[in-house]
C-alpha positions as a printed NumPy array, in Angstrom:
array([[163.289, 126.55 , -51.227],
       [165.285, 123.38 , -51.849],
       [162.125, 121.663, -53.112],
       [161.576, 124.51 , -55.598],
       [165.188, 124.267, -56.774],
       [164.927, 120.475, -57.114],
       [161.706, 120.792, -59.134],
       [163.153, 123.4  , -61.53 ],
       [166.408, 121.471, -61.898],
       [164.566, 118.23 , -62.685],
       [162.271, 120.009, -65.168],
       [165.427, 121.309, -66.923],
       [163.49 , 124.054, -68.718],
       [161.25 , 126.566, -67.021],
       [159.489, 129.599, -68.422],
       [160.13 , 133.075, -67.071],
       [157.415, 135.69 , -67.503],
       [158.226, 139.382, -67.368],
       [156.393, 142.439, -68.589],
       [157.428, 145.033, -71.162],
       [155.142, 148.029, -70.862],
       [151.731, 146.388, -70.896],
       [152.86 , 143.306, -72.861],
       [153.662, 140.027, -71.082],
       [156.861, 138.331, -72.274],
       [157.634, 134.647, -71.686],
       [160.755, 132.747, -72.6  ],
       [162.503, 129.465, -71.722],
       [165.302, 129.446, -69.161],
       [167.42 , 126.665, -67.728],
       [169.746, 128.171, -65.133],
       [168.873, 127.855, -61.466],
       [171.169, 127.851, -58.461],
       [170.907, 127.986, -54.693],
       [173.69 , 130.297, -53.518],
       [174.057, 131.64 , -49.991],
       [170.51 , 130.595, -49.155],
       [168.842, 132.287, -52.138],
       [167.461, 130.986, -55.433],
       [169.285, 132.504, -58.428],
       [168.847, 132.666, -62.2  ],
       [171.204, 134.04 , -64.865],
       [171.036, 135.896, -68.176],
       [172.903, 138.502, -70.207],
       [172.578, 142.229, -69.522],
       [172.262, 142.949, -73.244],
       [169.149, 140.797, -73.598],
       [165.664, 142.347, -73.534],
       [164.731, 140.138, -70.548],
       [167.372, 141.873, -68.432],
       [166.031, 145.288, -69.366],
       [162.483, 144.125, -68.544],
       [163.585, 142.856, -65.12 ],
       [165.42 , 146.124, -64.465],
       [162.241, 148.08 , -65.226],
       [159.969, 145.75 , -63.226],
       [161.467, 142.953, -61.153],
       [158.146, 141.196, -60.544],
       [158.223, 137.894, -62.417],
       [156.625, 134.491, -62.586],
       [158.302, 131.184, -63.33 ],
       [156.411, 128.136, -64.539],
       [157.587, 124.575, -65.207],
       [156.101, 121.121, -65.549],
       [157.445, 117.659, -64.834],
       [155.883, 114.258, -64.293],
       [152.28 , 115.451, -64.159],
       [153.003, 118.297, -61.707],
       [153.559, 121.958, -62.419],
       [155.076, 124.761, -60.423],
       [154.416, 128.485, -60.483],
       [156.825, 130.751, -58.641],
       [156.093, 134.437, -58.165],
       [158.444, 136.978, -56.665],
       [160.763, 139.86 , -57.34 ],
       [164.138, 139.386, -59.002],
       [166.98 , 141.362, -57.44 ],
       [170.356, 141.73 , -59.139],
       [173.389, 140.482, -57.228],
       [176.304, 142.389, -58.722],
       [179.013, 140.451, -56.897],
       [181.508, 138.652, -59.097],
       [181.384, 135.723, -56.66 ],
       [177.682, 135.186, -57.321],
       [178.176, 135.357, -61.082],
       [181.101, 132.925, -60.883],
       [179.096, 130.496, -58.746],
       [176.449, 130.356, -61.473],
       [179.032, 129.834, -64.205],
       [180.707, 127.109, -62.148],
       [177.343, 125.354, -61.848],
       [176.809, 125.592, -65.631],
       [180.19 , 125.074, -67.345],
       [178.537, 125.16 , -70.785],
       [177.74 , 128.852, -70.223],
       [181.435, 129.667, -69.94 ],
       [181.735, 129.632, -73.733],
       [179.384, 132.651, -73.869],
       [179.761, 134.323, -70.46 ],
       [182.494, 135.289, -68.014],
       [181.945, 136.535, -64.462],
       [183.738, 139.798, -65.269],
       [182.554, 140.361, -68.863],
       [180.136, 143.201, -68.025],
       [177.308, 141.184, -69.575],
       [176.685, 138.285, -67.182],
       [173.983, 139.11 , -64.665],
       [172.521, 136.996, -61.87 ],
       [169.317, 137.636, -59.97 ],
       [167.899, 136.11 , -56.83 ],
       [164.233, 135.751, -55.971],
       [162.921, 137.87 , -53.116],
       [159.535, 137.439, -51.405],
       [158.895, 134.331, -53.472],
       [155.86 , 132.078, -53.316],
       [155.862, 128.76 , -55.14 ],
       [152.811, 126.588, -55.693],
       [153.261, 122.992, -56.826],
       [150.047, 121.62 , -58.335],
       [148.709, 118.48 , -59.981],
       [145.344, 117.032, -60.868],
       [146.025, 114.213, -58.399],
       [146.772, 116.172, -55.203],
       [146.068, 119.436, -53.469],
       [148.417, 122.347, -54.216],
       [151.483, 122.772, -52.013],
       [152.609, 126.325, -51.228],
       [156.225, 127.174, -50.388],
       [157.288, 130.664, -49.333],
       [160.906, 131.793, -49.333]])
């Protein structure tokens, strides 16, 4: 999982795919954190992405850096603990202008049953399960 985190962190921007009804939805994200042995992301509860995850937690993440790309599939699970939300905000101080751990809007999710595949045209794919 650390390799997945390192890849996403180095890429800076990754793309999160969800589904709304029968329509795929993709948008850029930048938050990623390893907390208590799980890979977390963050968003706001009022955003459509949060409602899409609530309806169907199955997602895919995709990012590219230095000629390699990563695809991560799994299920996002909300962690409603204030400690988890605060850990994310501590890792991303710039978010603290928009979010607070106890604002009722900040939401963090961790990936469950995740499978990451790192690929490139120059080497065989590497699969990481966590």
